[in-house]
C-alpha positions in Angstrom: -17.7 14.4 47.2 -18.0 10.9 45.7 -17.9 8.0 48.1 -14.7 6.6 46.6 -12.9 9.9 47.1 -14.2 10.3 50.6 -13.0 6.9 51.6 -9.6 7.6 50.0 -9.2 10.9 51.9 -10.3 9.2 55.1 -7.6 6.5 54.6 -4.9 8.9 53.6 -5.6 11.6 56.2 -3.8 9.8 59.1 -0.9 9.0 56.7 -0.5 12.7 55.7 -0.6 13.8 59.4 1.8 11.1 60.4 4.3 12.0 57.7 4.1 15.7 58.6 5.0 14.8 62.2 7.8 12.6 60.9 9.6 15.6 59.4 10.5 16.7 62.9 13.4 14.3 62.7 16.1 13.9 60.1 19.9 14.3 60.1 21.7 17.7 60.0 24.5 18.0 57.5 27.7 16.9 59.2 30.0 19.8 60.2 33.1 19.7 62.3 32.6 21.3 65.7 34.2 21.1 69.2 31.9 18.2 69.9 31.6 16.6 66.5 34.2 14.9 64.2 33.8 13.9 60.6 35.7 11.2 58.7 35.5 11.3 54.9 35.2 8.0 53.1 36.1 9.3 49.6 38.7 7.3 47.8 39.0 3.9 46.2 36.4 1.3 47.0 36.0 -2.3 45.9 33.2 -2.6 43.4 31.1 -5.2 41.6 28.0 -5.0 39.4 25.5 -7.8 39.7 25.2 -9.0 36.1 23.0 -11.9 36.9 19.8 -12.2 34.9 17.5 -11.1 37.8 20.1 -8.7 39.2 19.6 -10.1 42.6 22.4 -12.7 43.0 24.1 -10.5 45.6 21.1 -10.7 47.9 20.5 -14.4 47.2 24.1 -15.3 47.9 24.3 -12.7 50.7 27.5 -11.0 49.5 27.1 -8.6 52.4 28.0 -11.2 55.0 31.7 -11.5 54.1 34.3 -9.5 52.3 33.2 -8.8 48.8 36.3 -10.3 47.2 35.5 -13.7 48.7 32.3 -14.0 46.6 34.0 -13.1 43.3 36.2 -10.6 41.5 36.1 -6.9 42.3 37.5 -3.8 40.6 38.7 -0.5 42.0 36.1 2.3 41.9 36.7 5.9 43.0 34.0 7.5 45.2 32.4 9.8 44.4 32.1 9.0 40.7 29.7 7.6 38.1 30.7 3.9 37.6 29.2 4.2 34.1 31.9 6.5 33.0 34.9 5.0 34.7 35.3 1.5 33.4 36.2 0.2 29.9 33.7 -2.6 30.4 31.0 -2.0 27.8 28.5 -3.8 30.1 28.8 -1.0 32.7 28.2 1.8 30.2 24.4 1.4 30.4 24.1 -1.0 33.3 20.8 -0.9 35.3 20.7 -2.9 38.5 22.3 -3.4 41.8 26.0 -2.6 42.3 28.0 -3.3 45.4 30.6 -1.1 47.0 32.9 -2.1 49.9 35.6 -0.4 51.9 37.2 -1.3 55.2 37.3 1.6 57.7 39.2 1.9 60.9 37.6 4.1 63.6 39.7 6.3 65.8 40.2 4.9 69.3 38.5 8.0 70.9 35.3 7.1 69.0 35.2 3.6 70.5 36.5 4.1 74.0 33.5 6.0 75.3 30.4 3.8 74.7 28.2 6.9 74.9 29.8 8.2 71.7 27.4 8.0 68.8 28.9 7.0 65.4 26.7 7.6 62.4 27.3 6.5 58.8 25.9 9.1 56.3 25.6 8.2 52.6 26.1 11.6 51.1 26.1 10.9 47.4 24.2 8.2 45.6 23.5 7.9 41.9 19.9 7.7 40.7 18.8 5.1 43.2 20.2 3.5 46.4 18.9 2.3 49.7 19.6 5.9 50.9 18.8 8.6 48.3 20.8 11.7 48.9 21.3 13.1 45.4 23.6 12.8 42.4 27.4 12.4 42.8 29.4 15.6 42.5 32.9 16.8 42.1 34.1 20.0 44.0 36.3 21.4 41.2 33.4 21.0 38.7 30.9 22.3 41.1 32.9 25.5 41.7 33.4 25.9 37.9 29.7 25.6 37.3 28.9 28.3 39.9 31.5 30.6 38.4 29.8 30.1 35.0 26.4 30.9 36.6 27.9 34.1 37.9 29.5 34.9 34.5 26.1 34.3 32.8 24.2 36.5 35.4 21.9 33.6 36.1 20.0 33.5 39.4 18.0 30.3 39.4 17.9 26.6 38.3 15.7 23.6 38.7 17.1 20.3 40.0 16.0 18.3 37.0 15.0 15.6 37.6 16.2 14.6 41.0 17.5 16.3 44.2 21.1 17.3 43.9 23.8 16.6 46.5 23.4 18.8 49.6 26.7 20.5 48.9 25.1 22.0 45.8 22.3 23.4 47.9 24.9 24.9 50.3 26.6 26.6 47.4 23.2 28.0 46.3 22.7 29.4 49.8 26.2 30.9 49.7 25.9 32.4 46.2 22.3 33.5 46.2 21.0 31.1 43.6 17.4 30.2 44.0 16.3 26.7 43.4 13.2 24.8 42.3 13.8 21.5 44.2 12.5 18.6 42.1 12.1 15.0 43.2 12.9 12.0 40.9 9.3 11.9 39.6 10.1 11.5 36.0 8.8 9.0 33.4 5.2 8.9 34.8 3.9 8.3 31.3 1.5 5.4 31.5 -1.9 5.0 33.3 -0.6 2.0 35.4 2.0 4.3 37.0 -0.7 6.3 38.8 -1.6 3.6 41.4 -1.7 3.5 45.2 1.7 1.8 45.5 3.4 4.5 43.4 1.4 7.2 45.3 2.6 6.0 48.7 6.2 5.8 47.5 6.0 9.3 45.8 4.8 10.7 49.1 7.7 9.1 50.9 10.2 10.6 48.4 8.7 14.0 48.9 9.2 13.6 52.7 12.9 12.8 52.1 13.4 15.8 49.8 11.6 18.3 52.1 13.2 16.9 55.3 16.7 17.3 53.8 16.3 20.7 52.1 13.6 22.6 54.0 16.2 24.7 55.9 18.0 25.9 52.8 17.0 29.5 52.1 17.9 28.9 48.4 14.9 26.6 47.9 11.9 28.6 46.9 9.6 26.0 45.4 9.0 22.2 45.4 8.4 20.3 42.1 6.8 16.9 42.5 7.2 15.6 38.9 8.6 16.3 35.5 6.3 15.8 32.5 3.9 13.3 33.9 1.0 12.2 31.8 -1.2 14.8 33.5 -3.9 14.6 30.9 -5.0 11.2 32.4 -7.9 11.2 34.8 -6.0 9.0 37.2 -3.1 11.5 37.1 -5.4 14.3 38.4 -6.2 12.5 41.6 -2.6 11.3 42.0 -1.0 14.7 41.5 -3.6 16.3 43.8 -2.6 14.0 46.6 1.1 14.4 46.2 0.8 18.2 46.0 -1.5 18.3 49.1 1.0 16.0 50.9 3.9 18.3 50.0 2.0 21.4 51.2 1.3 19.6 54.5 5.0 19.0 54.9 6.0 22.6 54.2 3.1 25.1 54.0 5.6 28.0 53.5 6.7 27.2 49.9 4.7 27.0 46.6 4.4 23.6 45.0 4.4 22.8 41.3 5.1 20.1 38.7 6.5 20.6 35.2 3.9 20.0 32.5 4.1 19.4 28.7 0.4 18.6 28.4 -2.3 20.5 26.6 -3.6 23.3 28.7 -7.3 22.2 28.3 -6.6 18.6 29.3 -4.1 19.0 32.2 -5.7 17.4 35.3 -3.0 18.5 37.7 -2.7 22.2 36.9 -5.6 23.2 39.2 -3.6 22.1 42.3 -0.3 23.9 41.7 0.7 27.4 42.9 2.9 28.1 39.8 2.5 26.6 36.3 5.8 25.3 34.9 5.8 24.6 31.1 8.2 22.7 28.9 7.9 23.4 25.2 10.3 22.9 22.2 8.8 24.9 19.4 10.7 24.5 16.1 12.7 21.6 17.5 10.5 18.5 18.1 8.0 19.7 15.5 7.8 22.4 12.9 11.5 21.7 12.2 13.4 24.7 11.1 10.4 27.1 11.2 11.8 29.6 13.6 9.3 32.2 12.4 6.5 30.3 14.2 7.9 30.5 17.7 6.6 33.9 18.8 3.0 33.1 17.8 3.1 29.6 19.3 4.6 30.9 22.5 2.1 33.7 22.9 -0.7 31.3 22.3 0.7 28.9 24.9 1.0 31.6 27.6 -2.4 33.2 26.8 -4.3 29.8 26.9 -2.7 28.7 30.2 -3.2 32.0 31.9 -6.7 32.5 30.8 -7.7 29.1 32.1 -5.8 29.0 35.4 -5.0 32.6 36.3 -1.6 31.6 37.8 2.0 32.8 37.4 3.9 30.9 34.7 7.5 29.8 34.4 8.9 28.6 31.1 10.8 25.7 32.7 12.4 24.2 29.5 13.2 25.5 26.0 16.1 25.0 23.7 17.7 23.1 20.8 20.4 20.4 20.3 23.7 22.0 19.2 26.9 20.3 18.3 29.8 22.7 19.2 31.6 23.8 16.0 28.8 23.2 13.6 27.9 26.3 11.7 25.5 27.2 8.9 23.9 30.4 7.7 21.0 30.6 7.1 20.7 28.5 10.3 20.1 24.8 10.2 19.2 22.4 13.0 22.1 21.2 15.2 24.3 24.3 14.4 25.3 27.0 16.8 23.4 29.5 14.7 20.2 27.6 14.9 20.3 27.3 18.7 21.1 31.0 19.0 18.3 32.0 16.6 15.8 29.8 18.4 16.6 31.3 21.7 16.3 34.8 20.3 12.7 34.0 19.1 11.8 32.6 22.5 13.1 35.7 24.2 11.0 38.0 22.1 7.9 36.0 23.1 9.0 35.8 26.7 9.5 39.6 26.9 6.0 40.2 25.8 4.6 38.5 28.9 7.5 38.9 31.3 6.0 42.0 33.0 2.5 40.4 33.2 2.4 36.9 34.4 5.4 35.0 33.1 7.7 35.1 36.2 10.7 33.0 35.1 12.5 31.3 32.3 14.9 28.3 32.5 17.0 27.2 29.6 17.4 23.6 28.8 20.2 23.0 29.3 23.1 24.4 31.2 25.6 21.9 29.8 25.6 18.9 27.5 25.2 15.6 29.3 25.4 11.9 28.5 22.3 9.8 27.8 21.6 6.3 26.7 22.1 5.6 23.0 19.4 6.5 20.5 19.1 7.8 17.0 18.1 11.2 18.3 21.2 11.6 20.5 24.7 12.3 19.3 26.9 11.2 22.2 24.3 12.4 24.6 22.0 15.4 25.0 23.5 18.4 23.2 21.0 21.1 24.3 23.6 22.6 26.6 24.8 26.2 26.1 28.1 24.8 27.4 29.8 21.6 26.4 30.5 18.8 28.8 33.9 20.3 29.2 32.2 23.6 30.2 33.3 25.5 27.1 30.7 28.1 25.8 28.7 27.7 22.6 27.5 30.9 20.8 24.2 30.8 22.7 26.0 31.2 26.1 27.1 34.8 25.1 23.5 35.6 24.0 22.1 34.4 27.4 24.9 36.3 29.2 23.8 39.5 27.5 20.2 38.9 28.2 20.5 37.9 31.9 22.7 40.8 32.8 20.4 43.2 31.0 17.4 41.9 32.9 19.3 42.1 36.2 20.4 45.6 35.5 16.8 46.7 34.5 15.6 45.3 37.8 18.4 47.0 39.7 18.2 50.3 37.9 14.5 50.5 36.8 14.5 54.2 36.1 17.7 54.5 34.1 18.9 53.3 30.8 20.2 49.8 31.4 23.8 49.0 30.6 26.0 46.0 31.4 27.3 46.2 34.9 28.8 42.7 34.8 32.4 43.9 34.4 32.1 46.7 37.0 30.1 45.0 39.7 29.9 41.7 41.4 26.6 39.8 41.3 26.6 40.0 45.1 27.1 43.7 45.7 
């Protein structure tokens, strides 16, 4: 071992051990019981975005020391919700910076009469980043709709891309038998300067938060420490090695991975994962329209990765942008026919390796979602097999047929598989 590496391991050893011990703590999900009461804080809150040039006026003027309305105008904001989608103020549409929420709460007398009573404030839904990170905001009707669609599809797994979801989502996965690759917000690690000691320390802390919160959910079967990092860089190899080792020390019982889109021969992080997860968009981001190339490209991808690393592989992303209602035959990009044909070619390639070392496939994406504006996005990312309103595109029916066929082949391996989705529940 080189001297530099030895020194680094010696310095980080106590940190890893200390962090592992720290996971003995943490807050259980709040549930009503004879000895515990919960008070929901959902509803209308006062809201203000800090539009100052440095986005820190709220801290400099200490807005938190008095009612928020005293330091300037506020607007009503429902919680939970995404403030980007609620207001008609164009400045909030793509706002990045600190936002301030305030609500006055009156505690029940029985909480305050006994000084031994412990009152805990739990932030259960934060968007993208907050002082307490607990996951993306959610809506119960939409969540139940999504799980009904997962059952309709015959799907049995998803990846929390690219951040941990609200804990209520994980509870639904436990309840419905959906297995989860739990991914931290390690996305955008694209430049050499991102792989430094400060980022490494913070990345380890984030993995502690994710593991501490979700370790007791039986639905979680794997941890993912990053999405599409620049894993071909030398500095990324050491960085990913340390984050993966740290995550394994926090939870030795589950495999650890990250999602790669690097070249198999150059990937410096792949030696340290338990399962290789690959994102590839053949005939979409290159070789536009050449669907006939997908099977060969996919077979080459799988064979190269498996020959070098001898590890199970998951196709963690594949798909095509599709605008619902666009049709063209022969298929052209952005039409429903093109998305369906592209997936069919991927499935032929996946089936060649599925009984060997390809252990999973995850479509990108379940439903269309909003993104920032760019020439490559038409009102957001349109790779969903469902629209944002959860209506199916043609590809949804293709995947439903495929997923139920695979499920029935597994359930009835020695008989001719036929669709059981109408006769049997997914949970019988």
